N, C-alpha and C positions, 0 to 999 in steps of 0.2 A: 738566285732567290726563288724564281718561279719554278726552276727545276725541284728545288728542296720540297716546296709545296705539293708539287704533284707527286713526288715519292711518299709524302706524308699522306696525302688523300689515297693513294694505292694501298698504302699499309692499313689504312683504316678500312678500306673496303674489303682487304684481305682478312682482317679480323672479323668483320660481320659475316663475311662469307664462311669463316670457320666457324663461328658460333652457330650460324645456321644449319650447317653441315652436321655439327655435334648434335643439335636440336633433333634434326631429322633422323640421325642415326639412333638417338635414344628413343625417339617414337617407334621407329622400325622394330628395334630391339625389344620393346615393352609394350608392343601392340596389343597383345592378348591381355596383360595386366590392366593396360590403360582402358580398354573396351569393358572389361569387367567392371572396373571402378566406375567409369561413367554411366555404364548400365545400371550399376547398384544406385548411383546418386539419383538417376531419372526415376528409377523403381520408388525409392524412398520419398522423394517429391510427390510423385503420382499417387502414391499409398496416402501420404498425408492429406492431400487434396480430396482425394475419394472418402477418407475417413471423416474429414470435416464436413464435407457436403452432403455424405449419404448418412452419417451417423450423428455428429455432432450438432449440426443445424437443425435437424427434425427433433432431437433430444431438447434442444434450448427452447424451440417454440413450445413443446409439450410441457417442458418444466416452468415456463412463464404462465402458462394456462393454470396448471396445477397449483402453483404458488399464490394465485390471486386471492383465495378465501383466506389463507395464512396471513397475507398482508392485512386484510381486513380485520382480522382478530387482534393483529398487533396494533393497528391504528385506534382499536377500541379499547386498548390495555387488557385485552383478555390473552395473557402471555402464555398460559397453560395451553390453551386451544391452539394458538399461533404455533407453539412448539410441537405439540403433539398430534394436532388434528381433531377432529370431531366425530370421526368414524364415517364420515361421508367424503370428507375432504382431507386431503394430506396436510401434515404440519411441516414445519420447516426441518425438522430432523428426517422425515420422511425424504423430503426434497434433496437433503445432503446425501442420503443413502442412495437413492435412485437416479439422482442427476448430479453426482458430485463434479463430474468434469464440465459442467456448464456454468456459464455466468451467473445464472439464477441459483445454482447450487453454492457457488461462491459467496453470493449475496445472503443466502439462508443462513450461512455461518454467522455473519454480521448481527441478522436479526435474531438469531438463537442466543448469541452472546448478550445482546442487549436485553433481550427477555428474561435470561437468567440473572441479569444485573438487576432487573426491577423485581425479580422475585426473591431477592436476596441470596440466591446462589452464587457467590462470588468466584469460587475456583472454577465452577462450570463456565460462567461468564468469560473468564480469562482464557480458558482453553479454547473456546470457540472462537473469541475474538483473535488469538493467536493464528487460528487457521484461516482467518480472513485476509484477502490481499486486494488492494485497489490503489490506482493512482489519483482518483478524485481528489481535487484539492479541498473539499469541504468533508467528504467522508471518511478519507484517511485520518485527518486529526481527531474527528469525532470517535472514531473506534479506538485510536490510541488513548484518548482522553477517558474514555470509558473504562479502559483498563486501570487507569489511573484511579478512577472512582472505585474499582472493585478491590484494588491493593490498599486504599485508604480504609475500607470497611473491615479489611483483614488485619489492619494494624501495620502493614509492611509500608512504612513511610518512605523509605530510600526508593523502593520500586515505583511507588506512586509518584513520587517527585521526578524520577527518571522518565515515566510516561507521560507525565504533563508536560516535561520540556520537550520531549519528542513531539508531542501534540502541537505545541506553539511554534515550533521550528519547521514542522512538516510543510506549511503553507502559511504565507504572510497574507493575511485578509483581516477584514473588518469583523467578521462574524465569529470565527473560531479562535483566532490567535489571542485576542484580549481574554475570552472566557478562560482559557487554560493558562495563560499567563497569571490571571487572577486566582485561579485554583492552587497554582504552585506557590504564589506569593503568601497567601494566607495559610498555606499549610507549613511553608517555611517560619513564618511569623509565629505559629502555634508551637513550633518546634525550637522556639527561642532564637531564631536566625532573622532577626529584626531588620539588619542591615541588607542582607541579601534580598528580603522580602521588599524593602524600601526602594531598592533600585529597579525591582520589577515594576513596582507602583508607579514610580516616576516615568518609567519607559511607556506604561499604559497612558499616562497623562500626556506624554509628548507625543505619542505616535497614533493613539487612537481615541483622542478627546470626544469624538462624537459618538463612539460606541456605549452600550448600556453601562458597562464597566468605568470607561472613562468619565462619564457624567456624574459617577458618585466616588470617584477616585480620592478627591482631597481629603475626607475623612478617614480614609486608610492610610494616606501618606501622614497625616497629623499624628495617628494612633501609633505608627511605627516610630515617628521622630520622637514621641513622647517617651517611649520605651527606650529608645537609645540613650535619652537625655537624663534619665533616672541615675 
């Protein structure tokens, strides 16, 4: 029994040695190619780090400084000045053009989209909001919901509903979720989908009773139920 075990162990060691020998042989046979590949990877990583540190980071700082006045105009609802600048300070469109690879450039997409929405330029609003990306749990649903608002104004109900649904599913929170559930439900109700609207109203009542929407939801539930009982 012990003898068989020793033979088995010897075979295992033999297999390992054989595998190591093949690996060593492969490395030896392809040493030049492997050296080139490893060198290329190192150069790519070094290049990326250098590009980020020497180009992107200074650009980011500069972009944030340049963006300050545009944000001030945005906060004051001076959307045209926020987008186009005032001749002395850059607007969001300039930030996008000059600093498009930075976080500030990306955020300018959002500001520009919202500004166009407020100005009634709905197609432009959708275009720039589509160019904006974020993982922020509040900003992501707001941007998606803003697209829904633009689609409503354009009369594209199906796209608006899709946008609102995405908005309230992106992040489950007390602030944005009930807002966009409410927008979706009222739009559904206006389109004759009282049952679907009612289901959403009841979900708001159950899950978000302390939200602004939750505190007034009973009247919407009653209205939807009245339509269903006619």
